[in-house]
C-alpha positions as CSV (number, residue, x, y, z in Angstrom):
1,X,40.8,-73.0,168.3
2,X,41.3,-75.2,171.3
3,X,44.3,-74.3,173.4
4,X,46.7,-77.1,174.5
5,X,49.2,-76.8,177.3
6,X,51.7,-79.3,178.7
7,X,54.3,-78.8,181.4
8,X,56.2,-80.7,184.0
9,X,56.2,-79.9,187.7
10,X,59.4,-81.2,189.5
11,X,59.1,-82.4,193.0
12,X,57.5,-85.1,195.0
13,X,53.7,-85.0,194.5
14,X,51.7,-84.8,197.7
15,X,48.0,-85.6,198.2
16,X,45.3,-83.2,199.2
17,X,41.7,-83.1,200.4
18,X,42.1,-85.4,203.4
19,X,40.9,-84.2,206.7
20,X,41.7,-85.6,210.1
21,X,39.3,-85.4,213.1
22,X,41.0,-83.8,216.2
23,X,38.1,-83.4,218.6
24,X,34.9,-81.6,219.5
25,X,34.9,-77.8,220.1
26,X,34.0,-76.9,223.7
27,X,31.9,-73.9,222.8
28,X,30.5,-74.9,219.4
29,X,30.1,-78.6,220.1
30,X,31.1,-79.2,216.5
31,X,33.7,-81.5,215.0
32,X,37.2,-80.0,214.5
33,X,38.9,-81.1,211.3
34,X,42.4,-80.3,210.2
35,X,44.1,-80.9,206.8
36,X,46.0,-84.2,207.3
37,X,48.4,-83.5,204.4
38,X,50.4,-80.8,206.2
39,X,53.7,-79.3,205.0
40,X,54.3,-81.7,202.1
41,X,51.0,-80.6,200.6
42,X,51.9,-76.9,201.0
43,X,55.3,-77.5,199.4
44,X,53.8,-79.4,196.5
45,X,51.1,-76.8,195.9
46,X,53.8,-74.1,195.8
47,X,55.8,-76.0,193.3
48,X,52.6,-76.4,191.1
49,X,51.9,-72.7,191.3
50,X,55.4,-71.8,190.3
51,X,55.4,-74.2,187.3
52,X,52.0,-73.0,186.2
53,X,53.0,-69.4,186.3
54,X,56.1,-70.1,184.3
55,X,54.4,-72.1,181.6
56,X,51.0,-70.5,181.3
57,X,50.7,-66.9,180.2
58,X,47.4,-65.2,179.7
59,X,43.8,-65.1,181.0
60,X,42.5,-68.0,183.0
61,X,40.6,-70.6,181.0
62,X,36.9,-70.5,181.4
63,X,35.5,-73.4,179.3
64,X,35.3,-77.1,179.6
65,X,38.7,-78.8,180.0
66,X,40.4,-82.2,179.5
67,X,43.2,-82.6,182.0
68,X,45.5,-85.5,182.4
69,X,48.0,-85.8,185.3
70,X,50.9,-88.3,185.2
71,X,52.5,-88.5,188.6
72,X,56.1,-89.8,188.7
73,X,56.7,-91.1,192.2
74,X,60.2,-91.8,193.6
75,X,61.0,-95.5,194.0
76,X,61.7,-96.7,197.6
77,X,65.3,-97.5,198.3
78,X,64.3,-101.1,199.0
79,X,63.5,-101.6,195.3
80,X,67.2,-101.3,194.5
81,X,70.0,-103.9,195.1
82,X,73.7,-103.9,194.4
83,X,73.1,-104.6,190.7
84,X,70.2,-102.1,190.2
85,X,66.5,-102.6,190.3
86,X,65.5,-105.8,192.0
87,X,63.3,-108.3,190.0
88,X,60.9,-108.3,192.9
89,X,60.3,-104.5,192.6
90,X,56.8,-103.7,191.5
91,X,56.2,-102.1,188.1
92,X,53.7,-99.6,189.4
93,X,53.3,-97.6,192.6
94,X,50.3,-99.2,194.2
95,X,50.9,-97.7,197.6
96,X,49.6,-94.5,199.1
97,X,48.9,-91.8,198.2
98,X,46.3,-92.7,195.7
99,X,46.3,-90.9,192.3
100,X,42.9,-89.2,192.9
101,X,44.2,-87.4,196.0
102,X,47.3,-86.4,194.2
103,X,45.2,-85.0,191.4
104,X,42.9,-83.2,193.9
105,X,45.8,-81.2,195.4
106,X,47.3,-80.4,192.0
107,X,43.9,-79.3,190.6
108,X,43.4,-77.0,193.6
109,X,46.8,-75.5,193.1
110,X,46.1,-74.7,189.4
111,X,42.8,-72.9,190.3
112,X,43.0,-69.2,189.7
113,X,46.3,-69.6,187.7
114,X,45.3,-71.8,184.7
115,X,41.5,-72.2,185.1
116,X,38.8,-70.3,187.0
117,X,37.5,-73.4,188.9
118,X,38.5,-77.0,188.9
119,X,34.8,-77.9,188.2
120,X,35.7,-77.0,184.6
121,X,37.6,-80.3,184.4
122,X,35.1,-82.6,182.6
123,X,37.4,-85.2,181.0
124,X,40.9,-86.7,181.5
125,X,42.4,-88.7,184.3
126,X,45.4,-89.4,186.4
127,X,48.2,-92.0,186.3
128,X,50.9,-93.0,188.8
129,X,54.3,-94.2,187.6
130,X,57.7,-94.7,189.1
131,X,60.3,-92.1,188.3
132,X,62.8,-94.6,186.9
133,X,64.1,-92.6,183.9
134,X,63.1,-89.1,185.0
135,X,62.9,-87.1,188.2
136,X,59.8,-87.2,190.5
137,X,57.0,-84.8,189.6
138,X,53.9,-84.5,187.5
139,X,53.3,-84.1,183.8
140,X,50.2,-81.9,183.3
141,X,48.4,-81.9,180.0
142,X,45.5,-79.5,179.5
143,X,43.2,-79.1,176.5
144,X,40.3,-76.8,176.1
145,X,37.2,-78.7,174.7
146,X,35.0,-77.2,172.1
147,X,31.3,-77.2,172.8
148,X,29.5,-79.7,170.6
149,X,25.8,-80.6,170.9
150,X,26.7,-84.2,170.5
151,X,28.6,-84.3,173.8
152,X,25.5,-84.7,175.9
153,X,24.3,-87.9,177.4
154,X,22.2,-90.2,175.1
155,X,18.5,-90.5,175.8
156,X,18.6,-93.9,177.7
157,X,14.9,-94.0,178.5
158,X,14.0,-95.1,175.0
159,X,16.7,-97.8,174.9
160,X,15.9,-99.1,178.3
161,X,12.2,-98.6,179.4
162,X,13.2,-99.7,183.0
163,X,14.9,-96.4,183.5
164,X,11.7,-94.4,183.4
């Protein structure tokens, strides 16, 4: 039976995976890169770890997974006026950070707690929304996928001889 898990992580989601160039090492003559996310990323990953430990009990998952992240971002103060939300306020958070980098940091934080390796995530996606009616954070939905022989890619060489 496929296991399903859903939980909410409160907090302001932070991106991960970005590196910043700081210079060339004098001895090694190699580029020196540091994580550009900083403390916000560490705080977010800690929140993800705590929420995962609280909601997931048992052995780490080892099979293929479908994972969906819905990130709820806080609205900037400029979106609100004296009478509430301004008509000019955008419906979706189309500013940085991008959803893929938010998912990257969240996936990394779940590694070793919920799944063995984030390479197991083979399906799913990420969404970014404003946290109008709920607090900022992330809704995580995880489903184990059954192995089916029909899940492989179709043989496209027969359908399109130009792909040979």
